[in-house]
N, CA, C and O atoms as a CHARMM CRD file, in Angstrom:
* protein
*
  216
    1    1 MET  N    -19.95000  20.61300 -22.21900 PROA 1      0.00000
    2    1 MET  CA   -19.99800  19.58600 -21.19200 PROA 1      0.00000
    3    1 MET  C    -20.72500  18.35000 -21.70600 PROA 1      0.00000
    4    1 MET  O    -20.31300  17.21900 -21.44800 PROA 1      0.00000
    5    2 ARG  N    -21.80100  18.58100 -22.42900 PROA 2      0.00000
    6    2 ARG  CA   -22.58700  17.46800 -22.97100 PROA 2      0.00000
    7    2 ARG  C    -21.75400  16.67000 -23.98300 PROA 2      0.00000
    8    2 ARG  O    -21.82100  15.44100 -24.01700 PROA 2      0.00000
    9    3 ARG  N    -20.97500  17.37400 -24.80000 PROA 3      0.00000
   10    3 ARG  CA   -20.14600  16.70300 -25.80100 PROA 3      0.00000
   11    3 ARG  C    -19.03900  15.89200 -25.12000 PROA 3      0.00000
   12    3 ARG  O    -18.71400  14.79000 -25.56200 PROA 3      0.00000
   13    4 LEU  N    -18.47300  16.43000 -24.06300 PROA 4      0.00000
   14    4 LEU  CA   -17.44200  15.72400 -23.31500 PROA 4      0.00000
   15    4 LEU  C    -18.00200  14.44200 -22.68500 PROA 4      0.00000
   16    4 LEU  O    -17.34900  13.39900 -22.69900 PROA 4      0.00000
   17    5 LEU  N    -19.19000  14.53100 -22.14400 PROA 5      0.00000
   18    5 LEU  CA   -19.83200  13.36400 -21.53800 PROA 5      0.00000
   19    5 LEU  C    -20.15600  12.30600 -22.58800 PROA 5      0.00000
   20    5 LEU  O    -19.98700  11.11200 -22.34100 PROA 5      0.00000
   21    6 SER  N    -20.61800  12.73800 -23.75400 PROA 6      0.00000
   22    6 SER  CA   -20.93700  11.76700 -24.81600 PROA 6      0.00000
   23    6 SER  C    -19.66700  11.10500 -25.34800 PROA 6      0.00000
   24    6 SER  O    -19.69000   9.92400 -25.69500 PROA 6      0.00000
   25    7 LYS  N    -18.55400  11.85300 -25.41900 PROA 7      0.00000
   26    7 LYS  CA   -17.28700  11.24400 -25.83500 PROA 7      0.00000
   27    7 LYS  C    -16.81800  10.22100 -24.80700 PROA 7      0.00000
   28    7 LYS  O    -16.31500   9.15500 -25.16400 PROA 7      0.00000
   29    8 PHE  N    -16.98400  10.54800 -23.53900 PROA 8      0.00000
   30    8 PHE  CA   -16.57000   9.62900 -22.47600 PROA 8      0.00000
   31    8 PHE  C    -17.38400   8.33400 -22.52900 PROA 8      0.00000
   32    8 PHE  O    -16.82500   7.24900 -22.36800 PROA 8      0.00000
   33    9 VAL  N    -18.67500   8.43400 -22.75000 PROA 9      0.00000
   34    9 VAL  CA   -19.53100   7.25100 -22.81600 PROA 9      0.00000
   35    9 VAL  C    -19.20800   6.41100 -24.05400 PROA 9      0.00000
   36    9 VAL  O    -19.26200   5.18300 -23.99400 PROA 9      0.00000
   37   10 ALA  N    -18.87600   7.05100 -25.16300 PROA 10     0.00000
   38   10 ALA  CA   -18.59700   6.34000 -26.40700 PROA 10     0.00000
   39   10 ALA  C    -17.19500   5.74400 -26.45700 PROA 10     0.00000
   40   10 ALA  O    -16.93100   4.87500 -27.28800 PROA 10     0.00000
   41   11 ASP  N    -16.29400   6.18600 -25.59100 PROA 11     0.00000
   42   11 ASP  CA   -14.90900   5.70900 -25.60900 PROA 11     0.00000
   43   11 ASP  C    -14.84600   4.25100 -25.15800 PROA 11     0.00000
   44   11 ASP  O    -15.32000   3.91500 -24.07300 PROA 11     0.00000
   45   12 GLN  N    -14.26500   3.39000 -25.98300 PROA 12     0.00000
   46   12 GLN  CA   -14.18200   1.96300 -25.70300 PROA 12     0.00000
   47   12 GLN  C    -12.74600   1.49400 -25.47400 PROA 12     0.00000
   48   12 GLN  O    -12.51100   0.28900 -25.39200 PROA 12     0.00000
   49   13 SER  N    -11.80100   2.38600 -25.37200 PROA 13     0.00000
   50   13 SER  CA   -10.39000   1.99400 -25.29300 PROA 13     0.00000
   51   13 SER  C    -10.06100   1.25600 -24.00600 PROA 13     0.00000
   52   13 SER  O     -9.17400   0.40300 -24.01600 PROA 13     0.00000
   53   14 GLY  N    -10.72400   1.54000 -22.91500 PROA 14     0.00000
   54   14 GLY  CA   -10.45100   0.85300 -21.65400 PROA 14     0.00000
   55   14 GLY  C    -11.05600  -0.52900 -21.59500 PROA 14     0.00000
   56   14 GLY  O    -10.62000  -1.35900 -20.79700 PROA 14     0.00000
   57   15 ALA  N    -12.05400  -0.79600 -22.42300 PROA 15     0.00000
   58   15 ALA  CA   -12.73000  -2.08700 -22.39400 PROA 15     0.00000
   59   15 ALA  C    -11.78500  -3.21500 -22.79700 PROA 15     0.00000
   60   15 ALA  O    -11.86500  -4.31000 -22.24000 PROA 15     0.00000
   61   16 THR  N    -10.90800  -2.97300 -23.74000 PROA 16     0.00000
   62   16 THR  CA    -9.99300  -4.01000 -24.20000 PROA 16     0.00000
   63   16 THR  C     -9.03300  -4.42100 -23.08900 PROA 16     0.00000
   64   16 THR  O     -8.78400  -5.61200 -22.89900 PROA 16     0.00000
   65   17 SER  N     -8.50000  -3.46700 -22.36500 PROA 17     0.00000
   66   17 SER  CA    -7.56800  -3.81600 -21.29600 PROA 17     0.00000
   67   17 SER  C     -8.28000  -4.56900 -20.17200 PROA 17     0.00000
   68   17 SER  O     -7.69200  -5.45900 -19.55800 PROA 17     0.00000
   69   18 ILE  N     -9.51200  -4.22700 -19.90400 PROA 18     0.00000
   70   18 ILE  CA   -10.27900  -4.95900 -18.89100 PROA 18     0.00000
   71   18 ILE  C    -10.52700  -6.38700 -19.35000 PROA 18     0.00000
   72   18 ILE  O    -10.43600  -7.32100 -18.55300 PROA 18     0.00000
   73   19 GLU  N    -10.84000  -6.56500 -20.62900 PROA 19     0.00000
   74   19 GLU  CA   -11.05100  -7.91800 -21.15900 PROA 19     0.00000
   75   19 GLU  C     -9.77100  -8.74600 -21.05600 PROA 19     0.00000
   76   19 GLU  O     -9.82100  -9.91600 -20.67600 PROA 19     0.00000
   77   20 TYR  N     -8.63800  -8.15500 -21.38900 PROA 20     0.00000
   78   20 TYR  CA    -7.37000  -8.87300 -21.27200 PROA 20     0.00000
   79   20 TYR  C     -7.07300  -9.23000 -19.81600 PROA 20     0.00000
   80   20 TYR  O     -6.55300 -10.31000 -19.53500 PROA 20     0.00000
   81   21 ALA  N     -7.39700  -8.34400 -18.91000 PROA 21     0.00000
   82   21 ALA  CA    -7.18000  -8.62300 -17.48800 PROA 21     0.00000
   83   21 ALA  C     -8.06400  -9.78100 -17.02300 PROA 21     0.00000
   84   21 ALA  O     -7.61400 -10.62600 -16.24900 PROA 21     0.00000
   85   22 LEU  N     -9.29500  -9.82900 -17.47700 PROA 22     0.00000
   86   22 LEU  CA   -10.19000 -10.93600 -17.11200 PROA 22     0.00000
   87   22 LEU  C     -9.70000 -12.26100 -17.69500 PROA 22     0.00000
   88   22 LEU  O     -9.76300 -13.29300 -17.02600 PROA 22     0.00000
   89   23 ILE  N     -9.22000 -12.23800 -18.92100 PROA 23     0.00000
   90   23 ILE  CA    -8.68100 -13.45400 -19.54100 PROA 23     0.00000
   91   23 ILE  C     -7.45000 -13.92400 -18.77800 PROA 23     0.00000
   92   23 ILE  O     -7.31300 -15.11500 -18.49700 PROA 23     0.00000
   93   24 ALA  N     -6.55400 -13.00100 -18.44200 PROA 24     0.00000
   94   24 ALA  CA    -5.34500 -13.36500 -17.68900 PROA 24     0.00000
   95   24 ALA  C     -5.70400 -13.93000 -16.31900 PROA 24     0.00000
   96   24 ALA  O     -5.06400 -14.87300 -15.85200 PROA 24     0.00000
   97   25 THR  N     -6.71300 -13.36900 -15.67700 PROA 25     0.00000
   98   25 THR  CA    -7.15700 -13.88300 -14.38700 PROA 25     0.00000
   99   25 THR  C     -7.69500 -15.30000 -14.51800 PROA 25     0.00000
  100   25 THR  O     -7.38300 -16.15900 -13.69400 PROA 25     0.00000
  101   26 GLY  N     -8.49100 -15.54900 -15.53100 PROA 26     0.00000
  102   26 GLY  CA    -9.02400 -16.89300 -15.75300 PROA 26     0.00000
  103   26 GLY  C     -7.93400 -17.91100 -16.01800 PROA 26     0.00000
  104   26 GLY  O     -7.96600 -19.02100 -15.48700 PROA 26     0.00000
  105   27 ILE  N     -6.96900 -17.53200 -16.84300 PROA 27     0.00000
  106   27 ILE  CA    -5.86400 -18.44100 -17.15400 PROA 27     0.00000
  107   27 ILE  C     -5.03400 -18.71600 -15.90600 PROA 27     0.00000
  108   27 ILE  O     -4.61900 -19.85300 -15.67900 PROA 27     0.00000
  109   28 SER  N     -4.79100 -17.69800 -15.10400 PROA 28     0.00000
  110   28 SER  CA    -3.99500 -17.91200 -13.88700 PROA 28     0.00000
  111   28 SER  C     -4.72200 -18.80200 -12.88200 PROA 28     0.00000
  112   28 SER  O     -4.07800 -19.57700 -12.17400 PROA 28     0.00000
  113   29 ILE  N     -6.02800 -18.70700 -12.80600 PROA 29     0.00000
  114   29 ILE  CA    -6.79000 -19.58900 -11.91800 PROA 29     0.00000
  115   29 ILE  C     -6.66900 -21.03900 -12.37900 PROA 29     0.00000
  116   29 ILE  O     -6.50800 -21.94100 -11.55700 PROA 29     0.00000
  117   30 VAL  N     -6.74500 -21.26300 -13.67800 PROA 30     0.00000
  118   30 VAL  CA    -6.60500 -22.62300 -14.21800 PROA 30     0.00000
  119   30 VAL  C     -5.20600 -23.16100 -13.94100 PROA 30     0.00000
  120   30 VAL  O     -5.05600 -24.31800 -13.54900 PROA 30     0.00000
  121   31 ILE  N     -4.18800 -22.33900 -14.14000 PROA 31     0.00000
  122   31 ILE  CA    -2.80900 -22.77300 -13.89700 PROA 31     0.00000
  123   31 ILE  C     -2.60100 -23.10200 -12.42300 PROA 31     0.00000
  124   31 ILE  O     -1.99600 -24.12400 -12.10100 PROA 31     0.00000
  125   32 LEU  N     -3.08800 -22.26300 -11.53400 PROA 32     0.00000
  126   32 LEU  CA    -2.93500 -22.52000 -10.10600 PROA 32     0.00000
  127   32 LEU  C     -3.64600 -23.80100  -9.67600 PROA 32     0.00000
  128   32 LEU  O     -3.12500 -24.55600  -8.85500 PROA 32     0.00000
  129   33 SER  N     -4.82800 -24.04400 -10.22600 PROA 33     0.00000
  130   33 SER  CA    -5.55300 -25.27200  -9.90700 PROA 33     0.00000
  131   33 SER  C     -4.79100 -26.50200 -10.38800 PROA 33     0.00000
  132   33 SER  O     -4.70800 -27.50400  -9.67900 PROA 33     0.00000
  133   34 ALA  N     -4.23800 -26.42300 -11.59100 PROA 34     0.00000
  134   34 ALA  CA    -3.49000 -27.55200 -12.13800 PROA 34     0.00000
  135   34 ALA  C     -2.22900 -27.81800 -11.32800 PROA 34     0.00000
  136   34 ALA  O     -1.90300 -28.97300 -11.05400 PROA 34     0.00000
  137   35 VAL  N     -1.52200 -26.77000 -10.94400 PROA 35     0.00000
  138   35 VAL  CA    -0.29300 -26.93500 -10.16000 PROA 35     0.00000
  139   35 VAL  C     -0.61700 -27.52400  -8.79100 PROA 35     0.00000
  140   35 VAL  O      0.11800 -28.37200  -8.28500 PROA 35     0.00000
  141   36 GLN  N     -1.70900 -27.07600  -8.19800 PROA 36     0.00000
  142   36 GLN  CA    -2.09200 -27.61500  -6.89000 PROA 36     0.00000
  143   36 GLN  C     -2.45700 -29.09600  -7.00700 PROA 36     0.00000
  144   36 GLN  O     -2.07800 -29.89300  -6.14900 PROA 36     0.00000
  145   37 LEU  N     -3.18200 -29.46800  -8.04800 PROA 37     0.00000
  146   37 LEU  CA    -3.55500 -30.86700  -8.24500 PROA 37     0.00000
  147   37 LEU  C     -2.32000 -31.73500  -8.49000 PROA 37     0.00000
  148   37 LEU  O     -2.20800 -32.82600  -7.93200 PROA 37     0.00000
  149   38 ILE  N     -1.40400 -31.25700  -9.31400 PROA 38     0.00000
  150   38 ILE  CA    -0.17700 -32.00500  -9.58400 PROA 38     0.00000
  151   38 ILE  C      0.64900 -32.13600  -8.31100 PROA 38     0.00000
  152   38 ILE  O      1.21800 -33.19400  -8.04100 PROA 38     0.00000
  153   39 GLY  N      0.71500 -31.06200  -7.53100 PROA 39     0.00000
  154   39 GLY  CA     1.45800 -31.10100  -6.28300 PROA 39     0.00000
  155   39 GLY  C      0.88300 -32.10500  -5.29900 PROA 39     0.00000
  156   39 GLY  O      1.63100 -32.81300  -4.62500 PROA 39     0.00000
  157   40 THR  N     -0.43000 -32.17000  -5.21300 PROA 40     0.00000
  158   40 THR  CA    -1.08200 -33.13000  -4.32400 PROA 40     0.00000
  159   40 THR  C     -0.79500 -34.56100  -4.76900 PROA 40     0.00000
  160   40 THR  O     -0.48900 -35.42300  -3.94600 PROA 40     0.00000
  161   41 ASN  N     -0.89500 -34.80600  -6.06700 PROA 41     0.00000
  162   41 ASN  CA    -0.61500 -36.15000  -6.58800 PROA 41     0.00000
  163   41 ASN  C      0.85500 -36.52100  -6.40700 PROA 41     0.00000
  164   41 ASN  O      1.17000 -37.66200  -6.06900 PROA 41     0.00000
  165   42 LEU  N      1.74100 -35.57400  -6.62800 PROA 42     0.00000
  166   42 LEU  CA     3.16000 -35.83500  -6.47100 PROA 42     0.00000
  167   42 LEU  C      3.50800 -36.11400  -5.00900 PROA 42     0.00000
  168   42 LEU  O      4.33500 -36.97900  -4.72200 PROA 42     0.00000
  169   43 ASN  N      2.89200 -35.40100  -4.10700 PROA 43     0.00000
  170   43 ASN  CA     3.10700 -35.63200  -2.68400 PROA 43     0.00000
  171   43 ASN  C      2.64600 -37.03800  -2.30000 PROA 43     0.00000
  172   43 ASN  O      3.31700 -37.71600  -1.52200 PROA 43     0.00000
  173   44 ALA  N      1.52700 -37.47200  -2.83100 PROA 44     0.00000
  174   44 ALA  CA     1.03400 -38.82000  -2.55300 PROA 44     0.00000
  175   44 ALA  C      2.01500 -39.87400  -3.07400 PROA 44     0.00000
  176   44 ALA  O      2.22500 -40.90200  -2.43000 PROA 44     0.00000
  177   45 LYS  N      2.60700 -39.61900  -4.22700 PROA 45     0.00000
  178   45 LYS  CA     3.60000 -40.55800  -4.77600 PROA 45     0.00000
  179   45 LYS  C      4.83000 -40.63600  -3.87600 PROA 45     0.00000
  180   45 LYS  O      5.33900 -41.72700  -3.62000 PROA 45     0.00000
  181   46 TYR  N      5.31600 -39.48000  -3.38800 PROA 46     0.00000
  182   46 TYR  CA     6.47100 -39.46900  -2.49700 PROA 46     0.00000
  183   46 TYR  C      6.18100 -40.21800  -1.19500 PROA 46     0.00000
  184   46 TYR  O      7.04200 -40.92900  -0.67800 PROA 46     0.00000
  185   47 VAL  N      4.98100 -40.05700  -0.67400 PROA 47     0.00000
  186   47 VAL  CA     4.60100 -40.77700   0.54500 PROA 47     0.00000
  187   47 VAL  C      4.57400 -42.27600   0.27100 PROA 47     0.00000
  188   47 VAL  O      4.99900 -43.07200   1.10800 PROA 47     0.00000
  189   48 SER  N      4.08100 -42.65500  -0.88800 PROA 48     0.00000
  190   48 SER  CA     4.03400 -44.07600  -1.26200 PROA 48     0.00000
  191   48 SER  C      5.43500 -44.65300  -1.39100 PROA 48     0.00000
  192   48 SER  O      5.70200 -45.75700  -0.91500 PROA 48     0.00000
  193   49 VAL  N      6.32800 -43.91200  -2.03200 PROA 49     0.00000
  194   49 VAL  CA     7.70500 -44.38200  -2.18200 PROA 49     0.00000
  195   49 VAL  C      8.38800 -44.45800  -0.82800 PROA 49     0.00000
  196   49 VAL  O      9.12900 -45.40300  -0.56000 PROA 49     0.00000
  197   50 GLU  N      8.14900 -43.47800   0.02300 PROA 50     0.00000
  198   50 GLU  CA     8.74600 -43.48600   1.37300 PROA 50     0.00000
  199   50 GLU  C      8.27200 -44.69300   2.17400 PROA 50     0.00000
  200   50 GLU  O      9.05500 -45.32500   2.88400 PROA 50     0.00000
  201   51 SER  N      6.98200 -45.00900   2.05400 PROA 51     0.00000
  202   51 SER  CA     6.44800 -46.16800   2.77700 PROA 51     0.00000
  203   51 SER  C      7.03900 -47.46500   2.24700 PROA 51     0.00000
  204   51 SER  O      7.30400 -48.38800   3.01700 PROA 51     0.00000
  205   52 ALA  N      7.24600 -47.54000   0.93600 PROA 52     0.00000
  206   52 ALA  CA     7.81400 -48.74200   0.34300 PROA 52     0.00000
  207   52 ALA  C      9.27500 -48.94200   0.76400 PROA 52     0.00000
  208   52 ALA  O      9.73200 -50.07400   0.91800 PROA 52     0.00000
  209   53 LEU  N      9.99500 -47.84700   0.94500 PROA 53     0.00000
  210   53 LEU  CA    11.39700 -47.94600   1.33000 PROA 53     0.00000
  211   53 LEU  C     11.59700 -48.32700   2.79400 PROA 53     0.00000
  212   53 LEU  O     12.64200 -48.87000   3.15300 PROA 53     0.00000
  213   54 LYS  N     10.61300 -48.05000   3.63800 PROA 54     0.00000
  214   54 LYS  CA    10.73700 -48.38700   5.04400 PROA 54     0.00000
  215   54 LYS  C     10.51600 -49.83600   5.18300 PROA 54     0.00000
  216   54 LYS  O     10.57100 -50.36500   6.29300 PROA 54     0.00000
């Protein structure tokens, strides 16, 4: 039992997948923020063009 517990504590194979998941989460947050900012700016441009056409 002690050997099994020490193997479990020493096992690092799950750490890599967790790190990749954290990196993917960070990248997706940056992408979502950029898309939202671009969408807001694009909406403002459309409103400006609509006002100019009226």
